[in-house]
Kinemage of the C-alpha trace (Angstrom):
@kinemage 1
@onewidth
@group {chain A} dominant
@subgroup {mainchain}
@vectorlist {calphas} color= white
{ca unk a 1} P 44.447 -9.476 -51.393
{ca unk a 2} L 43.328 -13.133 -50.404
{ca unk a 3} L 42.964 -14.165 -53.815
{ca unk a 4} L 46.644 -13.132 -54.892
{ca unk a 5} L 48.284 -14.658 -51.762
{ca unk a 6} L 48.480 -11.820 -49.611
{ca unk a 7} L 46.541 -12.984 -46.574
{ca unk a 8} L 48.089 -11.083 -43.933
{ca unk a 9} L 47.068 -8.052 -45.829
{ca unk a 10} L 43.410 -9.586 -46.345
{ca unk a 11} L 43.048 -10.392 -42.663
{ca unk a 12} L 44.253 -6.832 -41.516
{ca unk a 13} L 41.820 -5.414 -43.746
{ca unk a 14} L 38.734 -7.711 -42.347
{ca unk a 15} L 39.802 -6.640 -38.801
{ca unk a 16} L 40.285 -2.944 -39.659
{ca unk a 17} L 36.414 -3.250 -41.326
{ca unk a 18} L 34.874 -4.667 -38.141
{ca unk a 19} L 36.507 -2.022 -36.296
{ca unk a 20} L 34.695 0.589 -38.480
{ca unk a 21} L 31.553 -1.335 -38.125
{ca unk a 22} L 30.916 -2.429 -41.569
{ca unk a 23} L 29.289 -5.963 -41.751
{ca unk a 24} L 30.744 -8.681 -43.804
{ca unk a 25} L 28.966 -10.786 -45.890
{ca unk a 26} L 29.196 -14.282 -47.125
{ca unk a 27} L 31.360 -13.175 -50.158
{ca unk a 28} L 33.689 -11.342 -47.487
{ca unk a 29} L 33.716 -14.869 -45.161
{ca unk a 30} L 34.420 -17.125 -48.214
{ca unk a 31} L 37.387 -14.788 -49.149
{ca unk a 32} L 38.627 -14.288 -45.601
{ca unk a 33} L 38.535 -17.941 -44.390
{ca unk a 34} L 40.839 -18.705 -47.800
{ca unk a 35} L 43.371 -16.128 -46.580
{ca unk a 36} L 43.017 -18.120 -43.003
{ca unk a 37} L 43.838 -21.713 -44.667
{ca unk a 38} L 46.580 -20.279 -46.840
{ca unk a 39} L 48.309 -18.880 -43.637
{ca unk a 40} L 47.246 -21.866 -41.477
{ca unk a 41} L 46.030 -19.085 -39.055
{ca unk a 42} L 43.506 -21.256 -37.396
{ca unk a 43} L 43.153 -19.134 -34.201
{ca unk a 44} L 41.809 -16.036 -36.540
{ca unk a 45} L 39.876 -18.787 -37.841
{ca unk a 46} L 37.835 -19.842 -35.213
{ca unk a 47} L 37.672 -15.856 -34.413
{ca unk a 48} L 36.233 -15.514 -37.904
{ca unk a 49} L 33.736 -18.941 -37.273
{ca unk a 50} L 32.570 -17.186 -34.370
{ca unk a 51} L 31.734 -14.030 -36.332
{ca unk a 52} L 30.029 -16.244 -39.019
{ca unk a 53} L 27.519 -17.821 -36.349
{ca unk a 54} L 27.129 -14.296 -34.565
{ca unk a 55} L 25.924 -12.856 -37.841
{ca unk a 56} L 23.773 -15.913 -38.651
{ca unk a 57} L 25.826 -16.944 -41.759
{ca unk a 58} L 26.640 -20.484 -40.610
{ca unk a 59} L 23.734 -21.844 -42.971
{ca unk a 60} L 25.040 -20.779 -45.896
{ca unk a 61} L 26.781 -23.485 -47.840
{ca unk a 62} L 29.508 -21.682 -49.433
{ca unk a 63} L 30.382 -20.413 -45.935
{ca unk a 64} L 30.115 -23.677 -44.905
{ca unk a 65} L 32.612 -25.312 -47.330
{ca unk a 66} L 35.046 -22.658 -46.969
{ca unk a 67} L 35.155 -23.540 -43.098
{ca unk a 68} L 35.825 -26.955 -43.994
{ca unk a 69} L 38.236 -26.118 -46.294
{ca unk a 70} L 40.054 -23.685 -43.853
{ca unk a 71} L 40.132 -26.284 -40.762
{ca unk a 72} L 41.378 -28.671 -43.350
{ca unk a 73} L 44.261 -26.825 -44.638
{ca unk a 74} L 44.969 -25.625 -40.615
{ca unk a 75} L 45.214 -29.549 -39.868
{ca unk a 76} L 42.015 -29.475 -37.934
{ca unk a 77} L 40.185 -32.402 -39.184
{ca unk a 78} L 38.025 -32.625 -36.401
{ca unk a 79} L 36.417 -29.120 -36.625
{ca unk a 80} L 36.308 -29.745 -40.523
{ca unk a 81} L 33.851 -32.544 -39.559
{ca unk a 82} L 32.026 -30.761 -37.038
{ca unk a 83} L 31.133 -27.928 -39.565
{ca unk a 84} L 30.794 -30.675 -42.215
{ca unk a 85} L 27.907 -32.441 -39.925
{ca unk a 86} L 26.167 -29.043 -39.430
{ca unk a 87} L 25.533 -28.389 -43.107
{ca unk a 88} L 22.173 -28.748 -43.746
{ca unk a 89} L 22.144 -28.848 -47.432
{ca unk a 90} L 25.520 -30.237 -48.702
{ca unk a 91} L 26.791 -30.108 -52.507
{ca unk a 92} L 29.465 -31.810 -54.110
{ca unk a 93} L 32.026 -29.169 -52.718
{ca unk a 94} L 30.908 -29.962 -49.361
{ca unk a 95} L 31.415 -33.476 -49.839
{ca unk a 96} L 34.810 -33.414 -51.738
{ca unk a 97} L 36.266 -30.789 -49.180
{ca unk a 98} L 35.458 -33.315 -46.558
{ca unk a 99} L 36.875 -36.285 -48.509
{ca unk a 100} L 40.079 -34.844 -49.510
{ca unk a 101} L 40.744 -33.431 -46.189
{ca unk a 102} L 40.446 -36.988 -44.585
{ca unk a 103} L 42.629 -38.295 -47.511
{ca unk a 104} L 45.126 -35.530 -46.829
{ca unk a 105} L 45.437 -35.917 -43.226
{ca unk a 106} L 45.911 -39.934 -44.015
{ca unk a 107} L 42.581 -41.039 -42.753
{ca unk a 108} L 41.363 -42.670 -46.217
{ca unk a 109} L 39.107 -45.226 -44.113
{ca unk a 110} L 37.040 -42.105 -42.713
{ca unk a 111} L 37.042 -40.820 -46.569
{ca unk a 112} L 35.283 -43.958 -47.387
{ca unk a 113} L 32.834 -43.884 -44.371
{ca unk a 114} L 31.159 -40.441 -45.269
């Protein structure tokens, strides 16, 4: 659902999955964070971020990149920067997401400081 622009249905299924005690994996988190970003659903994104921390998936670079992207799309550049700072091994996607986030939010100077 998240890939095809139906973020609300994706979120509904995600919460249902948790309710049935099915454990999400890194791919699940990446997909559901995309849904949160597309819906600008920061509160749900923060709840999912807490689930990521609880399940020990925060060190995965793909999950970290998805968190950055979600926070940028939800207009929370501060949270995106915090996630970026906590990624131990950043890749080109991490850097691009953060730079693009600063630029999109009118903070080109901050992008240059990275």
